[in-house]
VOGU-3710 file (C-alpha; in Angstrom, 3 decimals, decimal comma):
1> msarilltga> 0,000/0,000/0,000  1,615/3,254/-1,124  1,664/6,066/1,448  -0,466/9,071/0,546  0,032/11,224/3,690  3,391/12,499/4,923  3,766/13,474/8,562  6,657/15,709/9,525  7,352/16,137/13,227  6,275/12,529/13,723
11> sgtvggatar> 8,623/12,049/16,679  6,916/14,974/18,444  3,649/15,513/20,265  1,084/16,375/17,577  2,851/14,708/14,638  3,232/11,441/16,536  -0,348/11,419/17,782  -1,656/12,175/14,287  0,445/9,358/12,850  -0,938/6,887/15,377
21> llagrghavr> -4,524/7,941/14,686  -4,165/7,629/10,922  -2,263/4,337/10,966  -4,783/2,924/13,446  -7,566/3,734/10,979  -5,772/2,004/8,136  -4,457/5,045/6,290  -1,148/4,631/4,511  1,270/7,142/6,018  4,919/8,056/5,703
31> llgrdaarlp> 6,807/9,468/8,676  9,678/11,890/8,180  12,419/12,546/10,714  16,121/13,283/10,970  16,579/10,078/12,975  14,443/7,160/11,818  15,069/5,373/15,134  13,089/8,078/16,944  10,031/7,662/14,744  7,183/5,537/16,123
41> dlgpaaerat> 6,851/1,982/14,833  3,292/1,841/13,537  3,415/-1,416/11,635  3,018/-2,113/7,926  0,705/0,878/7,316  3,548/3,303/8,024  6,716/3,945/6,050  9,711/5,805/7,480  11,815/8,360/5,666  14,958/10,098/6,855
51> gdfadvaalr> 15,490/13,739/6,034  16,238/17,185/7,353  14,282/20,381/6,696  17,511/21,924/5,422  17,773/19,308/2,626  15,300/20,068/-0,184  16,312/16,974/-2,157  15,586/14,699/0,817  12,268/16,441/1,409  11,300/16,068/-2,241
61> samegiravl> 12,169/12,363/-2,139  10,071/11,878/0,997  7,111/13,545/-0,717  7,096/11,417/-3,868  3,602/9,962/-4,329  2,236/11,973/-1,397  -1,141/13,751/-1,579  -1,140/15,667/1,750  1,554/16,790/4,188  1,317/17,726/7,862
71> vvtadprlpg> 3,903/20,496/8,207  5,425/20,725/11,699  8,582/22,813/11,822  10,176/23,667/15,137  12,858/26,363/15,119  11,842/30,037/14,796  15,466/30,928/14,091  15,379/28,878/10,870  12,489/30,212/8,762  14,103/28,727/5,665
81> hdanvvraar> 12,864/25,311/6,767  9,273/26,214/5,933  10,314/27,588/2,552  12,117/24,310/1,828  9,036/22,255/2,731  6,831/24,331/0,419  9,326/24,135/-2,429  9,703/20,363/-2,093  5,927/19,889/-1,929  5,416/21,820/-5,158
91> dagvrhlvkl> 8,210/19,915/-6,895  6,771/16,556/-5,813  3,183/17,323/-6,855  1,693/17,408/-3,350  -1,879/18,737/-3,362  -2,568/19,763/0,253  -0,403/21,314/2,997  -1,714/21,243/6,565  0,397/23,623/8,640  0,631/23,463/12,445
101> salavtdpga> 0,833/27,117/13,487  -0,270/28,972/16,641  -3,305/31,005/17,644  -1,094/33,940/18,629  -0,782/34,870/14,935  -4,290/36,354/15,136  -3,273/38,761/17,948  -2,008/42,084/16,509  -0,168/42,722/19,780  1,910/39,565/19,405
111> qdlitcwqrg> 5,130/40,659/17,719  7,613/38,266/19,311  10,077/36,122/17,370  8,026/32,916/17,537  4,750/34,501/16,439  6,363/36,454/13,599  8,012/33,229/12,398  4,653/31,448/12,400  3,038/34,308/10,485  5,766/34,103/7,874
121> aeelvrdsgl> 5,370/30,328/7,617  1,616/30,699/7,150  2,195/33,207/4,360  4,527/30,781/2,581  1,892/28,058/2,762  -0,935/30,327/1,591  1,171/31,555/-1,320  2,319/28,058/-2,327  -0,298/27,546/-5,028  -1,371/24,339/-3,239
131> dwtllrpraf> -4,460/23,655/-1,169  -3,754/24,614/2,429  -5,225/24,444/5,903  -3,852/26,204/8,984  -4,163/24,687/12,466  -3,761/27,323/15,171  -3,743/25,778/18,649  -3,373/27,566/21,943  -0,665/26,274/24,346  -0,598/22,513/24,852
141> mtntlawadg> -1,680/20,944/28,140  1,419/18,759/27,874  3,556/21,827/28,626  2,791/21,203/32,298  4,816/17,981/32,139  7,722/20,346/32,853  6,424/20,366/36,433  6,826/16,606/36,878  10,313/16,659/38,367  9,399/19,266/40,998
151> irrsgtvraw> 6,265/17,324/41,906  8,201/14,078/42,311  11,000/15,690/44,317  9,097/18,000/46,647  5,389/17,936/45,846  5,673/21,492/44,536  4,595/23,148/41,296  6,806/26,107/40,382  5,558/28,334/37,572  5,059/31,871/36,279
161> padapgacvd> 2,635/33,477/35,780  0,452/31,935/38,473  -2,949/33,487/37,897  -3,159/34,337/34,197  -5,811/32,216/32,431  -5,105/30,454/29,165  -7,422/28,262/27,078  -4,837/25,488/26,727  -5,656/22,523/24,509  -5,016/18,790/24,657
171> pgdvaavaar> -2,595/18,052/21,800  -4,486/14,800/21,285  -7,458/16,915/20,225  -5,245/18,896/17,847  -4,077/15,590/16,359  -7,691/14,466/15,958  -8,421/17,637/13,980  -5,264/17,147/11,899  -6,284/13,577/11,077  -9,672/14,760/9,806
181> vltedghagq> -8,242/17,625/7,784  -5,651/15,350/6,144  -8,221/12,785/5,058  -11,432/14,731/4,343  -12,479/17,200/1,683  -13,787/20,643/2,538  -10,920/22,053/4,604  -8,878/23,805/1,916  -8,380/27,514/2,520  -9,439/27,283/6,170
191> aygltgpaav> -7,663/28,482/9,328  -8,813/26,767/12,518  -8,314/28,226/15,993  -8,076/25,327/18,453  -8,486/25,793/22,203  -9,576/23,802/25,198  -13,109/24,171/26,614  -12,122/26,605/29,396  -9,345/28,994/30,349  -7,360/27,888/33,398
201> tareqaglla> -4,468/29,382/35,333  -1,278/27,603/36,363  -2,432/27,675/39,973  -5,733/26,057/38,971  -3,888/23,437/36,917  -1,791/22,575/39,966  -4,984/22,071/41,967  -6,431/19,803/39,292  -3,201/17,804/39,212  -3,365/17,442/42,988
211> galgrplafe> -6,861/15,996/42,622  -5,701/13,592/39,943  -2,754/12,472/42,089  -4,850/12,213/45,234  -2,443/14,303/47,329  -1,893/18,001/48,017  0,627/19,987/45,996  2,277/23,222/47,021  2,437/26,077/44,522  5,321/28,512/44,234
221> elapeqvrra> 5,182/31,410/41,812  8,574/31,966/40,259  9,962/35,396/39,449  9,915/36,279/35,746  13,713/36,577/35,833  14,060/32,987/37,040  11,910/31,695/34,210  13,784/33,748/31,659  17,214/32,536/32,826  16,072/28,916/32,590
231> aearygaeva> 14,672/29,503/29,099  17,880/31,210/27,984  19,920/28,236/29,165  17,711/25,838/27,240  16,698/27,751/24,112  18,927/30,824/23,822  18,253/34,508/24,422  16,054/35,163/21,357  13,568/32,410/22,109  13,607/33,191/25,841
241> qalqesaerq> 12,636/36,782/25,067  9,784/35,575/22,859  8,490/33,250/25,578  8,559/36,054/28,138  6,625/38,359/25,830  4,102/35,562/25,300  3,645/35,114/29,064  3,164/38,858/29,512  0,381/38,809/26,910  -1,268/36,011/28,852
251> iqgaksqvdp> -1,164/38,155/31,996  -2,961/40,846/30,003  -5,735/38,361/29,156  -4,813/37,745/25,526  -5,055/33,939/25,791  -8,259/33,414/27,747  -10,810/33,267/24,916  -12,335/29,873/24,127  -12,799/29,116/20,420  -15,717/26,794/19,467
261> tlerllgrpg> -14,031/25,514/16,292  -12,551/22,335/17,780  -15,923/21,176/19,099  -17,522/21,907/15,735  -14,887/19,920/13,844  -14,829/16,908/16,174  -18,523/16,844/17,110  -17,636/16,813/20,807  -16,181/19,223/23,356  -12,436/19,462/23,656
271> rsyaqwadeh> -10,922/17,638/26,606  -10,590/19,688/29,779  -7,383/20,045/31,747  -8,976/17,978/34,529  -9,548/15,105/32,091  -6,006/15,419/30,765  -4,575/15,438/34,302  -6,530/12,321/35,300  -5,216/10,438/32,266  -1,596/11,553/32,654
281> aplfg> -1,270/11,514/36,452  1,205/8,567/36,380  3,695/10,767/34,488  3,868/13,050/37,517  4,793/10,235/39,862
//
């Protein structure tokens, strides 16, 4: 069975979940990654291809015979990656690009590095001459897995900001939308804002995790400078600055709005943070 859907980012959160959904439903998929060993083993319905976003020839080879591509790029300092994906897709005769973006692109006040990169990537996809669909999720619930070590060590959640609501979304729901868009007609030229069913704060998330774990958790609000230093050590100064600007917009209320699109597309409400916490409690020890 020849693969008709290519999934980039298949070793990551949304790409991997989308791959599992499609392969589980019998769709022929091809997974692309720099390291084939990191790609999920999904059985005979899934092919694996090795390639880097910097290598147009490898991308073009991976897209041979492909009808639709899930585009998941990861580094805002390398906008050329998105241009390479679009070029390879055109050269290979791909019909449909489904781009994982971010809901912040719709906020005129969001001018940070990450959001500007996503806007540029969206423009490349829209101008590609191919059918396109844009998926714009709010922050993923899985981001709170960063708290797991502190919870295991001391029963404490450390985060900033503490009390700024955000309509975070279960990436499994984003993957469910991606799977539909990649396999159904009627989504070309659409941009979908994807949020969870309610806006929650970090402090409220900690309380919901405590309920899921069946034990109390302490909450400590970090200083913005602490968070920034940690981000600089992990991602570099440019990305750390972008993340801080994003958090400041959340404090101003820019991320609290719930979008009904996900429920409309899936025919059910998005999963709440409480549901996500109950399912993933073992990961927090």
